[in-house]
C-alpha positions, 0 to 999 in steps of 0.5 A, spaced: 550 564 650 552 566 643 552 573 641 546 576 636 550 577 629 547 584 629 551 586 622 547 580 619 540 583 621 542 590 619 545 587 612 538 584 611 534 590 612 539 594 608 539 589 602 532 590 602 531 598 603 530 602 597 536 607 595 531 613 596 529 611 603 536 610 605 538 617 602 532 619 606 534 616 613 541 619 612 538 626 611 534 625 617 540 623 621 544 629 619 538 633 621 538 630 627 546 631 628 545 638 626 540 639 631 544 636 637 550 640 635 546 647 634 539 647 637 535 647 643 532 641 646 525 642 643 529 642 636 533 636 638 527 632 640 523 634 634 529 632 629 529 625 633 522 624 632 523 626 624 529 621 624 524 615 627 518 617 622 523 616 616 526 610 619 518 607 620 516 610 613 522 606 610 520 599 613 513 601 611 515 601 604 518 594 604 514 588 601 511 583 605 516 578 602 522 582 604 519 583 611 519 575 612 526 574 610 528 579 615 524 576 620 527 569 618 534 572 619 532 575 626 529 569 628 535 565 626 539 570 630 535 570 636 534 562 636 541 561 635 543 566 641 538 563 646 540 555 644 548 557 645 
């Protein structure tokens, strides 16, 4: 069985995300790391939820044709892995 090329899938997302969304994801990741290093469990869970919400917002900002292209890459990778 061949492995899925996760770099190709991530690249498909990154190539289509807006810079402002990438920056928001980076900021949410930093906030999550800060919470993980310096705060309690509740703050960590809140930061994790904030990170997920930021990623979900970025994906929701994608145009339909961008999502179709990303899904095509995912389909190609998963079918390639399943057929090998």
